[in-house]
N, C-alpha and C positions, 0 to 999 in steps of 0.2 A: 704229420699225417692229417690230411684234410677231412673235415667232417661235413657231409652234405646237409644243407639246411633247406627246408621247404616251408615257405611263409604262408602260402595261400590255404586258408581253411577250406575253401570251396574245392580246391584240387585234392586235398587229402580226404575230404568227405567222399568225393566221387570214387576215389580209389577203393576206400573201404566198402562202399556199396556194392562192389563187384563180388564181395564175399557173402554167400548166403548165411554163413554162421555169424557174421558180424552185423549184417544188415538190420537184424531185429533189435539191435541195441542203439541204433542211430536215430535220434529224433528227426522228424521231417525237417529238411533244410532246403530253402530256395533262395535264389538271388532276390534282393530287395526290389520290389515294385509295388505300386499301389494295389494292383490286382492280387499279387501274392500276399500282401499284408492283410487285405480284406478277407480273402479265402481262409487264411490261417487263423485270424482272429475269430471268424465265424465258427470255425471248427473247434478251436482249442481254448478260446477266451483269453489266453495269455501267450505272448511270444517274446523272444529276445531278438533285438535287432543289433547286429554286431559287424564290425569291419571285417572284410575278407582277409586283409593283412593287418594284424594288430597284436600287441602283447600287453600283459599286465592288466587285462580287463578294461583298457582305455577305450572309451567310445561306445561301450556296451550299454544298451538301453532296454529296460523291461517295459513292454507295452501291454496294456490290458483293456479289454472291452468291459465296461462297467455293467453291473447287473441291470436287468430290464427296468427295474423300478427307478433307478437313477438315470439310466441311459447315458450314452457318451463314451469317451475313451480317456485314458491317461497314460502317460509314460514317465519313467524315472531315469534320469541320468545323474550319476553320482548321488547327491542328496537332494537334487532339485526334482520336484514332481509338478507336472503340468497336466491340466485336464482340458478336454475339448468336447463340444456338443456333437460334432460330426466327424466322420472319417476324413472328409476332405480337409478340414482344418488340422486334424492330427497329422495327416500326410504332409501338408505344407510345412508344418513345424519340423517334422523329421527331416525333410529334404533340406531345410536350412542348416540343420546340424550336420547332415551327411555331406553336403556340398557335392563335389565331383567324385568322391571316393566310392569304391565298390563296397556294398554292404550285403549281408545275408539276413534272412528272416528264419529263425529256428523255433520250432515248437517249444513252448515253455514247459519246464518240468517243475512241479511243486516239490521242492526239496524237503528231505527230513530236517528236523530241527533239534538243536541242543540249547536248552534254556531260551527258547523262543527265537533263536537265531538260526538262519539257514546255514547248511554246510554241504560241501561236496568232498570228493576224495581225489587225491593225486597219487597215481601209481608211477613209479620210476622203473623203466626197463633200459638195460644197457648191454652193450657187447662186453662180455667178460674177457679175461686174459686168454681164453681159448677161442675167442671170437664167436662165442655162442650167445644168444640172447638170454638174459637172466633178469628176473624181476627183483630189483635190489631194494626197493623201498615202497612203503605205503603210508600216507599221512592224510589227516583231515584238514580242511581249510574252513574255518568258521567265519562267516561273513560279518563285516562291521554292521552293527544294528541298524544304521541308517542308509546302507548302500545295497545295491542289487548284485554285486559281484563278490566273490570270496577271496580274490587274490590278495596275497600278503602285501604287495606294493600298492594296494588300494584299500588298506586298512583291515584286511582279514587277519585272523589269528591262526597260525599253524598249531595243530593239536593232534595227539595220537588218535589213530583210527579206533583203538579199543575204548578210549574214553568217550569219544563222540557217539559210538554205537552202543554204549553200555545200557542206555535206557530202551533200546530197540531190540537187542538180541542177547541171548545167553552167551557165556564164554565159548562154549562149543560152537554155537551158531556163528559167532564172530570169526572164529578160526576158519570155519568152512567157507564163510562168505568172503573173507580176505583172499583165500586160495582161489576162489572163483574170479574175483576181480583181477588177480595177478595173471590167471590163465587167459582171460579176455585180452589183457594188455599184451601178453606174449603173442597171441594170435594177431593182434593189430600190428606188432612189429614185423612179424613174418609176412603179413600181407603187404605192408608198405615197402619192405625191402625188395620186393619183386619189381617195383617201379623206381625206387630210390636206393640203389645198392650201397651208397656211401653214407647212409645214416648210421650213427653210432649210439644214440641215446634218444629216448622219448619220455616226455612227461604226459601221461594220459589223464585227463580230467573226467571224472565219472560222477554223474548225478545219481542219487538214490531217491526214488519217489516214495510216496506214502505207502505203497504196497511192497516196498523194498525191491523194486525192479531196478537194475542198473541201466544207465543210459550214457553213451559216449558223447560227451559235450565237445571235447576238443583234444587235438593231439599236437604237442609241441616238440619240435626237433632241436630246440635249444632251451631245455628246461632249467629252472633255477635249482641247483643242487643244494643251495645253502639254507633253504627253508627246513631241510631235514636236521640242520644243526640246531634248530630251535627246540627240538625234542629233548627231553631230559636224558633219555638213553641215546648216546651218540653212536651206537653200533651201526645203524643203517647209514648214517652220514659218512662214517669212516670207509665203509665198503664203496659207497657211491663215489666218494672223492678219489679213492684208490683207482677205481676203474676209469674215471674221467681223466686222471693223470696218464693212465696207460695208453689211451687212444688220443691224447694230445689236447684235451679240452683245457686242462690247467697244467701249469708247470709244477714239478715236484718241489716242495719246500724243503 
C-alpha cells in the first residue's frame, strides 16, 4: 500500500489557508526574500527562516530584530549566534547559508516554557483500521537549551503533554486543551486529504504562545512514530505502531 508524501511546507501551508476554520491558526508565512524578511521583522520582531523542503529542524534559523536601544539584528542556527548592525548585512549572511535552496519566512511565536526551555506539541493523526482519521497521540517536545528547534533529532527531549503543561493549566484545562489540539489536527487531515488522497498519517507541530493560543507550525506526512516510545506510558506508541503497520509504513514484527 503506497503512502503519499508531501514535502513542500509552502504547498501544505497554502492548502490549509483555503480553510477559514484553520487559517486563524497559521502564522503568517511567506517565501524568503529581503523584502519579506524586512516587512515581517518590522511587524513581529522575530521570525523563523526555514527550508521549504526539510526535516528534523535542519537549516531552521531564528532571526530577531534587536531592541531599539541596541539596534541591529541577530540570527541563531544550531548553537551559533551572529549579530549584524544592518538588515543588509543580515540578509547577505542568510543568503550565504541558504544558497540556492528555497526558504520560507514564518512569523515567530514566543513559545511556552518548561524550566526555562521552550516547547511545542506534536499531535499524531492516522488512518485507523476502518480508514477513518483518528488522533492517536499527543506529545511535547522540549527544546535543547542552546538550540532554536524542538526536534528530537536536534537535541530536543520528548515529554508528556501533561507534564509540560502542568505549570500552565489545571488537570481539567489540560484535558480540554488536548482535545482541542486533537480536533484541530483532525481538521487539518480532512483538509489535506482533499488535495492529497493518498496520505495515511500526519505529525502536526503546534506552538502554544504566552496567551495559550495554538499555532500550526508544520505538518509532516512522514512523522517519526518512535518519539512516542520515549514516553513512560507506551499505550500511545502501541496504537500508533499498530496503525502504521496496517497501512504499510512498517512491517509487522
